[in-house]
N, C-alpha and C positions, 0 to 999 in steps of 0.2 A: 504493500499499500504506500503510495506517495503522499507527501504532507506539502501543503502550501508554504511558501516561503515566509508568508505573514504570520504563521503559527510559530512563535518563539516562546521560550521559557520566560524571558523578561516581560513580554506582554501577558502572559499568564499570571505573573507574580503582581503586575500592576492591577489585573483584573480581580485577583484575590483580595487585594488591598481595599479596592472599591467596595466589593461584597462584604467585607469586614465592617467598613465604615459606613457604607450606604450613602455616601456623599463625595462628590468630586473634590471639594475643597479639603475636607479631612484626609482622603486618600493621597491627595498631592502633598499635603503637609507630612504625612508619614513617611512618604518616600522621598521627600525633599526635592520635589519637581513641581511643574506647573499644572494648572487645571487643564489647560490646552493638551499637554503631553499625555495625561491620563485619558481624556476624551479620545484622543488620536489613536491610542493604544487599543482602546475598547472597541472603536470603530473597525480598526485593522483586523482584530481578531474575528469580528463579524464577517469581514470580507474573507478572510482565510478559511472560516468555517462554512462559509456560504449560507448562512442562516442567521436571522436576528437573535439578539440575546436580551434586548431591552426594548421597551416602548416608551416614547417621550411623552410626558405630560408636562408642558411648559418647559422649564429649564431641568426638570428632573427626569431620571433615568429609572424606570421602573422594571425590575428583573421579571423575565419571562421564565417559563418552566425549563427552557433550554439553559438559562443562566444558572439556576440551581443544580442542574445535572452537571454542567461544566465545573461549577464550583467544587461539587463533591469529588469529582474525578481528577481535578487539577490538584486539589489538596492532597490526595494520594499520591499523585505523580510526583508532587515536590517532595513528599515524605521519601518515597521510594528512591528518588534521586539523591537526597541527602545521605540515606543509608548506603547507597551505592558508592557514593564518594567516600563515605567513612571506611567502608570494607576494602575499597581499593587502596585508600592511603594506608590503612593498617597492614594490608599486604605488602606494600612497599616499605614499611616500617615508619611510617609518618603518623606521629600523634597517636601510636598505638598504645594499649593499656600496659604493655611490657616495654621497658628500656633496657637494651642490651649494652653493658658498659664493659670495656676490657681495661685492665690495668696491671703494671709490673707488681710483683709480690712486695717488693719493699714500699710501695705507696700505700700499702694497707695499714701501715703503722700508724699514720696520721692523716695524710691527704685524703684518702679515699672515704673514710668513715665522716669526715667532716664535710666533704662534698656531697655525699649520699644524704646526710642528715639536711643540709640546705635544699638540696633538690626535693626531698620529701615535704618540707615545709612550703616549697612553691607549688608542688603537685603532689598532694596528699594521696591521691587516688592511684598513682603510679607504682607499678611493681617493677623493681630492678634486679635484673640478672647480672651477676658479677662474674666475669671470667678472668682468671689470672693466668700469665704467661710471660714470654719473652717479648722483646721489641718486634722481632721477626715474626713470631707466631700471631701476635696480635694484629699486626699490620696485614698480614695474609688474610685473616679473618675479617678484618674491615673492608678490604678490597672485594671480598666476596659476599659481602652485605650480611654477614654472620653477627656483626657487632655494629651498633650505632655510633659509638665513639670510643677512642681508646686513650689512655693516660699512659705515657710513655716519656723515654729521654728522646728529646728532638734532635734529629740529625737527618743526613741525606737518605738513610734507610727507610725513613717514614714519610718521605717527601714524594709528592707526585703532582702532576698538572690537575688532577681530579680531586685533590685532597687540600684542606686547609689547616694549618697549625696555630694553636693559640698558646703562647707561652705562659706558664704559671709562676716558676721560681727556678733560681739556680742553685745547684748543690755541689759541693766539693767531694773530691774523692779522697779518703783517708786510709791509713794503714790500721787494720783491725787486727789486735794482739790479745792474748788472754790477760786477764785483770792482774795476774801474778808474773808477767813477763817483765824483763829488765827494760823493755822499751815503754812500759804502761804510763810511767810517770814523766816521759820526755814531753816537752812542749812542741817539738817537731823532730822528724827523723829523716835522715839521708838515706833514700832507698838503697843505695849502693852498699850500704852496711849489711844489707840482708841478701847479698849475692849467694851466699851459700846455703840460705835458709829455704825451708820447705813452705810452699804455699797450696792454698785451696782455691779453686776458681769455679765459676759458674760456667755452664756450658756455651757453646757457640750459640749466637743468636740473642743473647742477652746483652743489653747495652753495657753494663758493667763489666762483662767479659771483654768485650771490644775496648772500653775505656782502660781497663787494666792492661790489657796488651800495650796500647800506646804509651802508658806511663813506663812499662817495664823497657819498651823500646828507647824512651828517652833516658833511662837509667844505664842502658848499654849492655843488659843481660837477659837471658832467657830464664824464667823462673823455674825452680824445680817443683813441678806440681804433683802433689801426693794423691789428689782426687779432684774430679769435677763433680759438680751437683747441679740439681735442676731448679732448686730455689733458694732464695738468700737466707731464710730461716735455718735450713739444714745446714748451710754454710757457716752461719754463726754459731750453731751448736759445735760444729767441728772445731772452730776456733777457740771457743770457751773450753773445749776439752783438750787443748794442746796439740791437736793434729797438725796444725800449721797456720801461717798467717794469711791474710787476705787484703785485698784492696777493695773498699766498699764505700758507698755515698753516706755522707752524713746524716741523712735522714733516718737511718736504722739505729741511731745512738741509743734510743731508749729500749731496744731489744737486748736482753742479757746485759743490761747496764751494770750490774754488780759483778758480772764474770768477763765482759768483753770491754776493751777501751779502744776507742778510735783515736789515733794520733795524727796530727797534721804533718803532711809531706812538706820537705823544704821547698821553698818557692820555685825552684827550677822544675820540680816535678809535678807542680800543681795543675790539677786537671779538674775542669767543670763540666757537670751534666746540666743542660737546660731541660727541665721537666714542663711538659706541657699537654695539652689535649689535641688529638687529630681526628678529623671528621670528613666525610665525603661532602664535596661541594654540593652534590645533587639533593643533600638532605639539610642544607643550610637554613631552610624556612620550617623545618619540623619544629612544633611548639616544644616537644620533650627536648630536642636538643638545644634550642634557644633557652630553656629554663636552665640546662646544664652549664652552657657557656656563660649565663649571667652569673651563676653561682661561683663558676671558676674565675671570673673578673673580680668578684667581691673577695674571694680566697686569696687572690694576688694583691689585692689592695691592702689586705691585713697584714701584709708582711710575712707571707708564709716561708718565704724563702729564708729569711734570717732566722726563723724559728727552727727551720729543719736542719740547719747546720750546727756544728759544735765547734 
């Protein structure tokens, strides 16, 4: 079945406004338009339908039976269209009831809980699914639309023409040692002193693994790696048990704080991670994402970076 070009959703919405108000003036005020525009839209609908909807009594338009039938069906049509738009947007991850957030393990110490609490205050009805992983794994999931946004260490590995990055704060890399280590009370340490020491690292794909490799390169030696682990909390446990040293970001200082010390590296080995959120440009108008970004900006303004480093 073909439809006349004069039958449009906008004209149906104007018609419904008129039927609710029963008056051209009130309908025009509701729609923020002119009397003439409302009258013209109604007349155009009649032309498109090829039947009258109203009879004229002076300046008044009196609905015919056809107008009441159209009102009932048009109202259902608009409701169906609204539901169709909602379901379509949810299928694409826009303003769904669930928000899929990815994060580095280390950010769950402080950053992620505060952001989630703020996001829930903004959108209390929202259910948040949290996925933890490495920079590489989280970025892969984001690109495949398995995640709505990721909180990671910002660098070229999580950059792309189809993505946007929003920085949150900077975080220094430190030497993690057991609390009873001879280095524990140092204000800073020259990494070259640990050339013969044993280290524990995260596996490849984690930002801290990559940053640690760069620091060791600056120090001029390959570390003796006792083991590699898949999360920063296991790594801290190994350090606290004396299995080896590690290079870790300052944001984990509160974990095992009585058993692990973070010691500042001498200036020539200083390395900074930039923490931030990454999301697809295609989703930049999603209300859930906009709420997260607003909370991230507030988090940055509160000086989270300074609080995260020791």
